[in-house]
FIGUMAR-597548 format. One record per residue: residue number from 0; x, y, z of N, C-alpha, C in turn. Coordinates in nm, 2 decimals. Atoms other than C-alpha are relative to their C-alpha. Layout:
% residues N
[r NUM [X Y Z] [X Y Z] [X Y Z]]
...
This chain:
% residues 259
[r 0 [-0.01 0.04 0.15] [0.60 1.23 5.77] [0.09 -0.12 -0.02]]
[r 1 [-0.08 0.12 0.02] [0.71 0.89 5.66] [0.11 0.02 -0.11]]
[r 2 [-0.11 -0.02 0.10] [1.05 0.90 5.49] [-0.01 -0.09 -0.12]]
[r 3 [0.01 0.08 0.12] [1.07 0.78 5.13] [0.10 -0.12 0.01]]
[r 4 [-0.10 0.11 -0.02] [1.22 0.42 5.16] [0.09 -0.02 -0.12]]
[r 5 [-0.08 0.01 0.12] [1.36 0.46 4.81] [0.09 0.12 -0.02]]
[r 6 [-0.09 -0.12 0.01] [1.66 0.70 4.83] [0.04 0.03 -0.14]]
[r 7 [-0.04 -0.04 0.14] [1.74 0.89 4.52] [0.15 -0.02 -0.02]]
[r 8 [-0.14 0.02 0.04] [2.06 0.84 4.33] [0.08 0.12 0.03]]
[r 9 [-0.09 -0.11 -0.01] [2.35 1.06 4.41] [0.05 0.04 -0.14]]
[r 10 [-0.04 -0.05 0.13] [2.49 1.27 4.12] [0.11 -0.10 -0.06]]
[r 11 [-0.10 0.10 0.06] [2.78 1.02 4.09] [-0.06 -0.13 -0.04]]
[r 12 [0.07 0.12 0.04] [2.55 0.72 4.09] [-0.08 0.02 -0.12]]
[r 13 [0.09 -0.03 0.12] [2.32 0.89 3.84] [0.09 0.00 -0.13]]
[r 14 [-0.09 -0.01 0.11] [2.62 0.96 3.61] [0.04 -0.14 -0.04]]
[r 15 [-0.04 0.14 0.03] [2.73 0.60 3.64] [-0.11 -0.08 -0.07]]
[r 16 [0.12 0.07 0.06] [2.38 0.47 3.55] [-0.02 0.05 -0.14]]
[r 17 [0.02 -0.05 0.13] [2.36 0.70 3.25] [0.11 -0.05 -0.09]]
[r 18 [-0.12 0.05 0.08] [2.71 0.59 3.13] [-0.03 -0.15 -0.04]]
[r 19 [0.03 0.15 0.02] [2.60 0.22 3.16] [-0.11 0.00 -0.11]]
[r 20 [0.11 -0.01 0.10] [2.28 0.31 2.96] [0.05 0.03 -0.14]]
[r 21 [-0.05 -0.05 0.13] [2.47 0.49 2.69] [0.08 -0.12 -0.06]]
[r 22 [-0.08 0.11 0.06] [2.71 0.19 2.65] [-0.08 -0.11 -0.05]]
[r 23 [0.09 0.11 0.04] [2.43 -0.06 2.64] [-0.08 0.04 -0.13]]
[r 24 [0.06 -0.04 0.12] [2.25 0.15 2.37] [0.09 -0.01 -0.12]]
[r 25 [-0.10 0.01 0.11] [2.57 0.18 2.16] [0.02 -0.14 -0.04]]
[r 26 [-0.02 0.14 0.04] [2.62 -0.19 2.18] [-0.12 -0.06 -0.08]]
[r 27 [0.12 0.05 0.07] [2.26 -0.26 2.08] [-0.01 0.05 -0.14]]
[r 28 [0.01 -0.06 0.13] [2.27 -0.02 1.79] [0.10 -0.05 -0.10]]
[r 29 [-0.10 0.05 0.08] [2.60 -0.14 1.66] [-0.02 -0.15 -0.04]]
[r 30 [0.04 0.14 0.02] [2.47 -0.50 1.69] [-0.10 -0.01 -0.12]]
[r 31 [0.10 -0.01 0.11] [2.18 -0.41 1.46] [0.07 0.02 -0.13]]
[r 32 [-0.07 -0.03 0.12] [2.41 -0.26 1.20] [0.09 -0.12 -0.05]]
[r 33 [-0.09 0.11 0.04] [2.64 -0.56 1.21] [-0.08 -0.13 -0.04]]
[r 34 [0.05 0.13 0.01] [2.40 -0.85 1.23] [-0.14 -0.01 -0.07]]
[r 35 [0.12 0.00 0.08] [2.07 -0.75 1.06] [0.03 0.00 -0.15]]
[r 36 [-0.03 0.00 0.15] [2.05 -0.81 0.68] [-0.01 0.13 -0.06]]
[r 37 [0.00 -0.13 0.07] [2.11 -0.54 0.43] [-0.14 0.05 -0.04]]
[r 38 [0.13 -0.04 0.03] [1.75 -0.54 0.33] [-0.07 0.07 0.11]]
[r 39 [0.05 -0.08 -0.12] [1.66 -0.43 0.69] [0.06 0.14 0.00]]
[r 40 [-0.07 -0.13 -0.01] [1.92 -0.16 0.69] [-0.04 0.10 -0.11]]
[r 41 [0.04 -0.08 0.11] [1.80 -0.03 0.35] [-0.15 0.05 0.02]]
[r 42 [0.14 -0.03 -0.01] [1.43 -0.04 0.45] [-0.04 0.09 0.12]]
[r 43 [0.03 -0.06 -0.13] [1.44 0.11 0.80] [0.07 0.13 0.02]]
[r 44 [-0.06 -0.13 -0.01] [1.50 0.48 0.86] [0.08 0.01 0.14]]
[r 45 [-0.09 -0.02 -0.11] [1.75 0.61 1.12] [-0.08 0.01 0.13]]
[r 46 [0.08 -0.01 -0.13] [1.48 0.71 1.38] [-0.05 -0.13 0.05]]
[r 47 [0.06 0.13 -0.04] [1.32 0.37 1.37] [0.11 -0.10 0.05]]
[r 48 [-0.11 0.08 -0.05] [1.66 0.20 1.41] [0.03 0.03 0.14]]
[r 49 [-0.03 -0.04 -0.14] [1.73 0.40 1.72] [-0.11 -0.05 0.10]]
[r 50 [0.11 0.05 -0.08] [1.39 0.31 1.86] [0.01 -0.15 0.03]]
[r 51 [-0.02 0.15 -0.01] [1.45 -0.06 1.79] [0.12 -0.03 0.09]]
[r 52 [-0.11 0.02 -0.08] [1.79 -0.04 1.95] [-0.03 0.02 0.15]]
[r 53 [0.04 -0.02 -0.14] [1.64 0.11 2.27] [-0.08 -0.12 0.06]]
[r 54 [0.08 0.11 -0.05] [1.39 -0.17 2.30] [0.08 -0.13 0.00]]
[r 55 [-0.08 0.12 0.00] [1.65 -0.43 2.22] [0.08 -0.01 0.13]]
[r 56 [-0.07 0.00 -0.12] [1.83 -0.33 2.54] [-0.08 -0.08 0.11]]
[r 57 [0.08 0.07 -0.11] [1.54 -0.47 2.75] [-0.07 -0.13 -0.06]]
[r 58 [0.07 0.11 0.08] [1.45 -0.75 2.50] [-0.01 -0.13 0.09]]
[r 59 [0.01 0.13 -0.08] [1.54 -1.05 2.73] [-0.08 0.02 0.13]]
[r 60 [0.08 -0.02 -0.12] [1.37 -0.89 3.03] [-0.15 0.00 -0.03]]
[r 61 [0.14 0.00 0.04] [1.04 -0.88 2.83] [-0.03 -0.13 -0.07]]
[r 62 [0.03 0.13 0.04] [1.04 -1.25 2.77] [0.02 -0.02 -0.15]]
[r 63 [-0.04 0.01 0.14] [1.20 -1.21 2.42] [-0.12 0.02 -0.09]]
[r 64 [0.11 -0.04 0.08] [0.88 -1.07 2.28] [-0.04 0.15 0.03]]
[r 65 [0.02 -0.14 -0.03] [0.87 -0.69 2.25] [-0.07 0.07 -0.11]]
[r 66 [0.07 -0.07 0.10] [0.60 -0.51 2.06] [0.02 0.15 0.02]]
[r 67 [-0.02 -0.14 -0.01] [0.66 -0.14 1.98] [-0.12 0.06 -0.08]]
[r 68 [0.13 -0.04 0.06] [0.32 0.04 1.91] [0.01 0.14 -0.06]]
[r 69 [0.02 -0.13 0.07] [0.25 0.32 1.66] [-0.15 0.01 -0.03]]
[r 70 [0.14 -0.02 0.04] [-0.08 0.46 1.54] [-0.04 -0.09 -0.11]]
[r 71 [0.04 0.07 0.11] [-0.08 0.27 1.22] [0.08 -0.13 -0.02]]
[r 72 [-0.08 0.12 0.02] [0.17 -0.01 1.27] [0.05 -0.05 0.14]]
[r 73 [-0.07 0.06 -0.12] [0.35 -0.24 1.53] [0.12 -0.06 -0.05]]
[r 74 [-0.13 0.07 0.03] [0.71 -0.35 1.52] [0.02 -0.10 0.12]]
[r 75 [-0.02 0.11 -0.10] [0.77 -0.68 1.70] [0.14 -0.05 0.00]]
[r 76 [-0.13 0.07 -0.02] [1.11 -0.80 1.83] [-0.03 -0.13 0.07]]
[r 77 [0.02 0.13 -0.06] [1.10 -1.17 1.90] [0.11 -0.10 -0.03]]
[r 78 [-0.10 0.11 0.03] [1.31 -1.48 1.91] [-0.04 -0.07 -0.12]]
[r 79 [0.04 0.07 0.12] [1.32 -1.64 1.57] [-0.02 -0.15 0.03]]
[r 80 [0.02 0.14 -0.02] [1.20 -1.99 1.53] [-0.12 -0.05 -0.09]]
[r 81 [0.10 0.04 0.09] [0.95 -2.21 1.34] [-0.14 0.05 0.03]]
[r 82 [0.14 -0.05 -0.04] [0.65 -2.07 1.53] [0.00 0.15 0.02]]
[r 83 [-0.01 -0.14 -0.02] [0.76 -1.71 1.53] [-0.11 0.08 -0.06]]
[r 84 [0.11 -0.06 0.07] [0.50 -1.60 1.27] [-0.13 -0.02 0.08]]
[r 85 [0.12 0.04 -0.07] [0.23 -1.79 1.46] [-0.02 0.08 0.13]]
[r 86 [0.01 -0.07 -0.13] [0.31 -1.62 1.79] [-0.03 0.15 -0.03]]
[r 87 [0.03 -0.15 0.04] [0.30 -1.27 1.62] [-0.14 0.01 -0.04]]
[r 88 [0.14 -0.02 0.06] [-0.02 -1.32 1.43] [-0.11 -0.04 0.10]]
[r 89 [0.10 0.03 -0.11] [-0.19 -1.49 1.73] [-0.02 0.12 0.09]]
[r 90 [0.01 -0.11 -0.09] [-0.11 -1.19 1.94] [-0.09 0.11 -0.06]]
[r 91 [0.07 -0.11 0.07] [-0.26 -0.95 1.68] [-0.11 -0.05 -0.10]]
[r 92 [0.09 0.06 0.09] [-0.52 -1.18 1.52] [-0.13 0.08 -0.02]]
[r 93 [0.13 -0.08 0.02] [-0.81 -0.93 1.57] [0.03 0.12 -0.08]]
[r 94 [-0.03 -0.12 0.08] [-0.63 -0.67 1.36] [-0.01 -0.04 -0.15]]
[r 95 [-0.01 0.02 0.15] [-0.66 -0.63 0.98] [0.14 0.04 -0.04]]
[r 96 [-0.14 -0.02 0.04] [-0.30 -0.66 0.87] [0.01 0.02 -0.15]]
[r 97 [-0.01 -0.03 0.15] [-0.23 -0.50 0.53] [0.14 -0.02 -0.05]]
[r 98 [-0.14 0.02 0.05] [0.14 -0.54 0.52] [0.08 -0.06 0.11]]
[r 99 [-0.08 0.07 -0.10] [0.38 -0.77 0.70] [0.14 -0.03 -0.07]]
[r 100 [-0.14 0.03 0.05] [0.76 -0.80 0.66] [0.09 -0.03 0.12]]
[r 101 [-0.09 0.04 -0.11] [1.01 -0.98 0.88] [0.14 -0.01 -0.05]]
[r 102 [-0.15 0.00 0.02] [1.39 -0.96 0.90] [0.06 -0.09 0.11]]
[r 103 [-0.06 0.09 -0.10] [1.61 -1.22 1.08] [0.15 0.03 0.00]]
[r 104 [-0.14 -0.02 -0.02] [1.95 -1.16 1.22] [0.08 -0.12 -0.03]]
[r 105 [-0.09 0.12 0.02] [2.25 -1.38 1.15] [0.07 -0.05 0.13]]
[r 106 [-0.06 0.04 -0.13] [2.34 -1.41 1.52] [-0.10 0.03 0.11]]
[r 107 [0.09 -0.03 -0.11] [2.18 -1.41 1.86] [0.03 0.14 0.05]]
[r 108 [-0.02 -0.14 -0.06] [2.12 -1.06 2.02] [0.09 0.00 0.12]]
[r 109 [-0.10 -0.01 -0.10] [2.37 -0.93 2.28] [-0.04 -0.07 0.13]]
[r 110 [0.03 0.06 -0.13] [2.17 -1.05 2.58] [-0.04 -0.14 0.00]]
[r 111 [0.06 0.13 0.02] [2.07 -1.38 2.44] [0.09 -0.10 -0.07]]
[r 112 [-0.08 0.10 0.07] [2.24 -1.70 2.35] [-0.09 -0.11 -0.06]]
[r 113 [0.09 0.11 0.03] [1.93 -1.90 2.27] [-0.05 0.00 -0.15]]
[r 114 [0.05 0.00 0.13] [1.84 -1.79 1.92] [0.01 0.14 -0.07]]
[r 115 [-0.01 -0.12 0.08] [1.84 -1.53 1.64] [-0.12 0.09 0.03]]
[r 116 [0.11 -0.10 -0.03] [1.63 -1.21 1.65] [-0.08 0.02 -0.13]]
[r 117 [0.09 -0.03 0.11] [1.33 -1.16 1.43] [-0.06 0.13 0.02]]
[r 118 [0.06 -0.14 -0.01] [1.21 -0.80 1.37] [-0.11 0.00 -0.11]]
[r 119 [0.12 0.00 0.10] [0.86 -0.79 1.21] [-0.07 0.13 0.01]]
[r 120 [0.07 -0.13 0.02] [0.67 -0.49 1.08] [-0.14 -0.04 -0.04]]
[r 121 [0.14 0.02 0.03] [0.29 -0.51 1.08] [-0.07 0.13 -0.02]]
[r 122 [0.07 -0.13 0.03] [0.09 -0.23 0.92] [-0.15 -0.03 -0.01]]
[r 123 [0.14 0.02 0.00] [-0.28 -0.20 0.99] [-0.08 0.10 -0.08]]
[r 124 [0.06 -0.10 0.08] [-0.35 0.11 0.79] [0.10 0.04 -0.11]]
[r 125 [-0.08 -0.04 0.11] [-0.22 0.20 0.45] [-0.01 0.16 -0.01]]
[r 126 [0.01 -0.14 0.00] [-0.14 0.57 0.49] [0.01 0.06 -0.14]]
[r 127 [0.00 -0.06 0.13] [-0.09 0.61 0.12] [-0.14 0.00 -0.06]]
[r 128 [0.14 0.01 0.05] [-0.47 0.55 0.08] [-0.05 0.13 -0.05]]
[r 129 [0.05 -0.13 0.03] [-0.52 0.92 0.07] [0.07 0.06 -0.12]]
[r 130 [-0.08 -0.05 0.11] [-0.26 0.97 -0.20] [-0.07 -0.03 -0.13]]
[r 131 [0.05 0.02 0.13] [-0.37 1.00 -0.56] [0.10 -0.07 -0.09]]
[r 132 [-0.09 0.06 0.09] [-0.22 0.77 -0.82] [0.04 0.10 -0.11]]
[r 133 [-0.05 -0.09 0.11] [0.00 0.96 -1.07] [-0.04 -0.05 -0.14]]
[r 134 [0.03 0.04 0.14] [-0.06 0.95 -1.45] [0.08 -0.12 -0.04]]
[r 135 [-0.08 0.12 0.03] [0.23 0.71 -1.49] [-0.04 -0.13 0.07]]
[r 136 [0.04 0.12 -0.08] [0.11 0.48 -1.22] [-0.13 -0.06 -0.06]]
[r 137 [0.13 0.04 0.06] [-0.24 0.47 -1.38] [0.03 -0.07 -0.13]]
[r 138 [-0.03 0.07 0.13] [-0.09 0.39 -1.72] [0.07 -0.13 0.02]]
[r 139 [-0.06 0.13 -0.03] [0.12 0.12 -1.56] [-0.10 -0.11 0.03]]
[r 140 [0.11 0.10 -0.04] [-0.19 -0.04 -1.41] [-0.08 -0.05 -0.13]]
[r 141 [0.07 0.04 0.12] [-0.37 -0.04 -1.75] [0.09 -0.10 -0.08]]
[r 142 [-0.08 0.09 0.07] [-0.07 -0.21 -1.91] [0.01 -0.14 0.06]]
[r 143 [-0.01 0.12 -0.07] [-0.03 -0.47 -1.64] [-0.13 -0.08 0.00]]
[r 144 [0.13 0.06 0.00] [-0.40 -0.54 -1.62] [-0.04 -0.07 -0.13]]
[r 145 [0.03 0.06 0.13] [-0.42 -0.61 -1.99] [0.10 -0.11 -0.05]]
[r 146 [-0.10 0.10 0.04] [-0.12 -0.83 -2.00] [-0.05 -0.14 0.00]]
[r 147 [0.06 0.13 0.00] [-0.32 -1.14 -1.90] [-0.15 0.01 -0.05]]
[r 148 [0.14 -0.02 0.04] [-0.66 -0.99 -2.00] [-0.01 0.11 -0.11]]
[r 149 [-0.01 -0.11 0.10] [-0.62 -0.80 -2.33] [-0.13 0.07 -0.04]]
[r 150 [0.13 -0.05 0.04] [-0.99 -0.74 -2.38] [-0.07 0.07 0.12]]
[r 151 [0.06 -0.07 -0.11] [-1.05 -0.57 -2.04] [-0.05 0.14 -0.05]]
[r 152 [0.05 -0.14 0.03] [-1.27 -0.25 -2.07] [0.06 0.10 0.10]]
[r 153 [-0.05 -0.11 -0.08] [-1.15 0.08 -1.93] [-0.07 0.01 0.13]]
[r 154 [0.08 -0.02 -0.13] [-1.43 0.09 -1.67] [0.03 -0.11 0.10]]
[r 155 [-0.03 0.11 -0.09] [-1.33 -0.25 -1.53] [0.13 0.03 0.07]]
[r 156 [-0.13 -0.03 -0.06] [-0.97 -0.13 -1.47] [-0.02 0.12 0.09]]
[r 157 [0.02 -0.12 -0.08] [-1.11 0.20 -1.33] [-0.03 -0.04 0.14]]
[r 158 [0.03 0.05 -0.14] [-1.25 0.00 -1.03] [0.12 -0.03 0.07]]
[r 159 [-0.12 0.04 -0.06] [-0.91 -0.13 -0.96] [0.08 0.13 0.03]]
[r 160 [-0.08 -0.13 -0.03] [-0.74 0.22 -0.99] [-0.06 0.07 0.12]]
[r 161 [0.06 -0.07 -0.12] [-0.99 0.36 -0.74] [0.03 -0.06 0.13]]
[r 162 [-0.02 0.07 -0.13] [-0.92 0.09 -0.48] [0.15 -0.02 0.04]]
[r 163 [-0.13 0.03 -0.02] [-0.55 0.02 -0.52] [0.08 0.11 0.06]]
[r 164 [-0.08 -0.10 -0.07] [-0.29 0.21 -0.31] [0.14 0.01 -0.06]]
[r 165 [-0.14 -0.02 0.05] [0.05 0.36 -0.41] [0.10 -0.09 0.08]]
[r 166 [-0.09 0.09 -0.07] [0.22 0.16 -0.13] [0.00 -0.14 -0.06]]
[r 167 [0.01 0.14 0.06] [0.09 -0.17 -0.28] [0.07 0.00 -0.13]]
[r 168 [-0.07 0.00 0.13] [0.22 -0.07 -0.62] [0.15 0.01 0.02]]
[r 169 [-0.15 -0.01 -0.03] [0.56 0.03 -0.48] [0.06 -0.13 0.05]]
[r 170 [-0.05 0.12 -0.06] [0.58 -0.31 -0.31] [0.00 -0.12 -0.10]]
[r 171 [0.02 0.11 0.10] [0.51 -0.52 -0.63] [0.09 0.03 -0.12]]
[r 172 [-0.08 -0.01 0.12] [0.76 -0.58 -0.91] [-0.10 -0.03 -0.12]]
[r 173 [0.08 0.00 0.12] [0.63 -0.57 -1.27] [-0.07 -0.14 -0.02]]
[r 174 [0.06 0.13 0.03] [0.57 -0.95 -1.32] [-0.10 -0.04 0.10]]
[r 175 [0.10 0.03 -0.10] [0.41 -1.00 -0.99] [-0.12 0.09 0.01]]
[r 176 [0.12 -0.09 0.01] [0.19 -0.70 -1.03] [-0.10 -0.05 -0.11]]
[r 177 [0.09 0.06 0.11] [0.06 -0.84 -1.36] [-0.07 -0.12 0.04]]
[r 178 [0.06 0.12 -0.05] [0.00 -1.17 -1.19] [-0.11 0.03 0.10]]
[r 179 [0.10 -0.04 -0.10] [-0.18 -1.01 -0.90] [-0.13 0.06 -0.06]]
[r 180 [0.12 -0.06 0.07] [-0.41 -0.81 -1.13] [-0.08 -0.11 -0.07]]
[r 181 [0.07 0.11 0.07] [-0.48 -1.13 -1.33] [-0.08 -0.08 0.10]]
[r 182 [0.07 0.08 -0.11] [-0.58 -1.31 -1.00] [-0.12 0.08 0.04]]
[r 183 [0.11 -0.08 -0.04] [-0.80 -1.01 -0.91] [-0.12 -0.02 -0.09]]
[r 184 [0.11 0.02 0.10] [-1.01 -1.04 -1.23] [-0.05 -0.14 0.00]]
[r 185 [0.04 0.14 -0.01] [-1.02 -1.42 -1.20] [-0.09 -0.02 0.12]]
[r 186 [0.09 0.01 -0.12] [-1.16 -1.39 -0.84] [-0.13 0.08 -0.02]]
[r 187 [0.12 -0.08 0.02] [-1.40 -1.13 -0.96] [-0.10 -0.07 -0.09]]
[r 188 [0.09 0.06 0.10] [-1.54 -1.33 -1.25] [-0.02 -0.15 0.01]]
[r 189 [0.01 0.14 -0.01] [-1.48 -1.69 -1.15] [-0.02 -0.04 0.15]]
[r 190 [0.01 0.04 -0.14] [-1.44 -1.88 -0.82] [0.07 0.10 0.09]]
[r 191 [-0.04 -0.11 -0.09] [-1.38 -1.66 -0.52] [0.14 0.00 0.04]]
[r 192 [-0.14 0.01 -0.04] [-1.03 -1.78 -0.44] [0.09 -0.04 -0.12]]
[r 193 [-0.09 0.02 0.11] [-0.76 -1.76 -0.71] [0.15 0.02 0.05]]
[r 194 [-0.14 -0.02 -0.04] [-0.38 -1.81 -0.67] [0.09 -0.06 -0.10]]
[r 195 [-0.11 0.05 0.08] [-0.05 -1.87 -0.84] [0.12 -0.02 0.09]]
[r 196 [-0.12 0.03 -0.08] [0.27 -2.02 -0.69] [0.12 0.01 -0.09]]
[r 197 [-0.13 -0.01 0.07] [0.62 -1.93 -0.81] [0.11 -0.05 0.09]]
[r 198 [-0.12 0.04 -0.08] [0.94 -2.10 -0.69] [0.12 0.08 -0.05]]
[r 199 [-0.13 -0.07 0.03] [1.27 -1.91 -0.68] [0.11 -0.11 0.02]]
[r 200 [-0.09 0.10 -0.01] [1.53 -2.17 -0.76] [0.13 0.04 0.07]]
[r 201 [-0.13 -0.04 -0.05] [1.83 -1.96 -0.66] [-0.02 0.11 0.11]]
[r 202 [0.04 -0.10 -0.10] [1.67 -1.78 -0.36] [0.11 0.04 0.10]]
[r 203 [-0.10 -0.03 -0.10] [1.97 -1.80 -0.13] [0.10 0.10 -0.05]]
[r 204 [-0.09 -0.10 0.06] [2.19 -1.60 -0.37] [-0.06 0.14 -0.01]]
[r 205 [0.07 -0.12 0.03] [1.92 -1.34 -0.42] [-0.06 0.07 0.12]]
[r 206 [0.06 -0.05 -0.12] [1.82 -1.28 -0.06] [-0.15 0.01 -0.02]]
[r 207 [0.15 0.00 0.03] [1.46 -1.37 -0.17] [-0.06 -0.12 0.06]]
[r 208 [0.07 0.12 -0.06] [1.20 -1.61 -0.04] [0.01 -0.11 -0.10]]
[r 209 [-0.01 0.11 0.09] [1.21 -1.96 -0.18] [-0.13 -0.03 -0.08]]
[r 210 [0.13 0.03 0.06] [0.84 -1.96 -0.26] [-0.08 0.13 0.00]]
[r 211 [0.08 -0.12 0.00] [0.61 -1.67 -0.36] [-0.14 -0.05 -0.05]]
[r 212 [0.14 0.03 0.03] [0.23 -1.70 -0.37] [-0.08 0.13 -0.02]]
[r 213 [0.08 -0.12 0.02] [0.00 -1.44 -0.52] [-0.15 -0.05 0.00]]
[r 214 [0.13 0.05 -0.03] [-0.36 -1.47 -0.40] [-0.10 0.12 -0.03]]
[r 215 [0.11 -0.09 0.00] [-0.69 -1.29 -0.48] [-0.12 -0.08 0.05]]
[r 216 [0.11 0.08 -0.07] [-0.98 -1.39 -0.26] [-0.12 0.10 0.03]]
[r 217 [0.12 -0.08 -0.01] [-1.33 -1.25 -0.27] [-0.07 -0.02 0.13]]
[r 218 [0.08 0.00 -0.13] [-1.51 -1.16 0.06] [0.07 -0.09 0.11]]
[r 219 [-0.07 0.08 -0.11] [-1.24 -1.32 0.28] [-0.02 0.08 0.13]]
[r 220 [0.00 -0.08 -0.13] [-1.28 -1.23 0.65] [0.13 0.07 0.03]]
[r 221 [-0.12 -0.08 -0.01] [-1.03 -0.96 0.73] [0.08 -0.03 0.12]]
[r 222 [-0.07 0.02 -0.12] [-0.95 -1.01 1.09] [0.04 -0.15 0.02]]
[r 223 [-0.04 0.14 -0.02] [-0.75 -1.32 1.17] [0.05 -0.08 -0.12]]
[r 224 [-0.03 0.07 0.12] [-0.68 -1.41 0.81] [0.14 -0.05 0.00]]
[r 225 [-0.14 0.03 0.00] [-0.30 -1.40 0.83] [0.04 -0.10 0.10]]
[r 226 [-0.03 0.10 -0.10] [-0.30 -1.60 1.15] [-0.04 -0.14 -0.05]]
[r 227 [0.04 0.13 0.06] [-0.49 -1.88 0.98] [0.09 -0.04 -0.11]]
[r 228 [-0.09 0.03 0.11] [-0.27 -1.86 0.68] [0.14 -0.04 0.05]]
[r 229 [-0.13 0.04 -0.06] [0.04 -1.87 0.90] [0.00 -0.14 0.06]]
[r 230 [0.02 0.14 -0.05] [-0.09 -2.19 1.06] [0.02 -0.10 -0.11]]
[r 231 [-0.02 0.09 0.11] [-0.11 -2.35 0.72] [0.15 -0.01 -0.04]]
[r 232 [-0.14 -0.01 0.05] [0.24 -2.23 0.62] [0.09 -0.07 0.10]]
[r 233 [-0.09 0.06 -0.10] [0.39 -2.35 0.95] [-0.02 -0.15 0.00]]
[r 234 [0.02 0.15 0.01] [0.24 -2.70 0.90] [0.08 -0.06 -0.11]]
[r 235 [-0.09 0.04 0.11] [0.45 -2.72 0.59] [0.15 0.03 0.02]]
[r 236 [-0.13 -0.03 -0.04] [0.76 -2.62 0.78] [0.07 0.12 -0.08]]
[r 237 [-0.05 -0.12 0.06] [0.79 -2.28 0.61] [-0.03 0.12 0.09]]
[r 238 [0.02 -0.12 -0.08] [0.80 -1.93 0.74] [-0.03 0.12 -0.09]]
[r 239 [0.04 -0.12 0.08] [0.65 -1.60 0.62] [0.12 0.10 0.01]]
[r 240 [-0.11 -0.10 0.00] [0.91 -1.34 0.51] [-0.06 0.14 -0.03]]
[r 241 [0.06 -0.12 0.04] [0.70 -1.07 0.35] [-0.14 -0.02 -0.05]]
[r 242 [0.13 0.01 0.05] [0.33 -1.01 0.29] [-0.04 0.14 -0.03]]
[r 243 [0.06 -0.13 0.04] [0.17 -0.72 0.10] [-0.14 -0.03 -0.05]]
[r 244 [0.14 0.02 0.03] [-0.20 -0.69 0.08] [-0.08 0.13 -0.02]]
[r 245 [0.09 -0.12 0.01] [-0.47 -0.45 -0.03] [-0.14 -0.05 -0.03]]
[r 246 [0.14 0.04 0.02] [-0.85 -0.47 -0.03] [-0.07 0.10 -0.10]]
[r 247 [0.07 -0.07 0.11] [-1.05 -0.36 -0.34] [-0.15 -0.02 0.02]]
[r 248 [0.14 0.01 -0.02] [-1.41 -0.27 -0.27] [-0.07 0.00 -0.14]]
[r 249 [0.09 0.01 0.12] [-1.64 -0.39 -0.56] [-0.13 0.07 0.02]]
[r 250 [0.13 -0.06 -0.04] [-1.95 -0.27 -0.38] [0.00 0.02 0.15]]
[r 251 [0.01 -0.02 -0.14] [-2.07 -0.20 -0.03] [0.00 -0.14 0.07]]
[r 252 [0.00 0.14 -0.06] [-2.09 -0.58 0.03] [0.10 -0.09 -0.05]]
[r 253 [-0.10 0.09 0.06] [-1.82 -0.73 -0.19] [0.14 0.07 0.00]]
[r 254 [-0.14 -0.04 -0.01] [-1.44 -0.70 -0.14] [0.09 -0.11 -0.05]]
[r 255 [-0.10 0.10 0.04] [-1.14 -0.87 -0.30] [0.13 0.04 0.06]]
[r 256 [-0.13 -0.02 -0.06] [-0.82 -0.91 -0.11] [0.10 -0.05 -0.10]]
[r 257 [-0.11 0.04 0.08] [-0.51 -0.91 -0.33] [0.12 -0.01 0.10]]
[r 258 [-0.10 0.02 -0.10] [-0.22 -1.06 -0.13] [0.12 -0.06 -0.07]]
């Protein structure tokens, strides 16, 4: 019988390896707490932070691009830079991405001296789709839908209520929700692509993006859309920070993306 050329660790060596691993994990977790923005710490639950810290330990060994796969989403750890969004969306361009949000550290990760860390969340399925909108949420939709279109009929808004998801509503502030619904009805009744651009003059003090775009686009191809959008944004020397999207089915052949 051929002896195993890989001798097992002795109890002392194993304990030493475990101690090193524990110390590395503690360092990674404390680094996240110290160097990721408050918006990240508020948005991410404890279990997910632990999972990210574990993967951060091997970040540099994985070519500074570490995807963490779930059933309905992917978390990507990558080196921040002008092309970070492009690299992420190119990797997953065949997926229909319904929600994207990225957070950037204020320092390089422990194993790296070359750049800051970007942690991106990509959601492919909206798990809230099965939830029913509450009475208050439905009333809110009626109010916001009529803010720019006071003569809308109840049945027109009912189509929206049937397709929109609670997660999308939770991700949109009042003014932007009203604007998004206005774009939806414009895309439905006018040209297929409608958009509004808003600038945030004091974005640095508010921890907000400098520019916000609300889009409604009828019958847009679902797969690869954000990758193409990211290429346009990158050509203007900008970067994506957060994307929230939902698809409203008008019929079996017509869909409007609100983004």
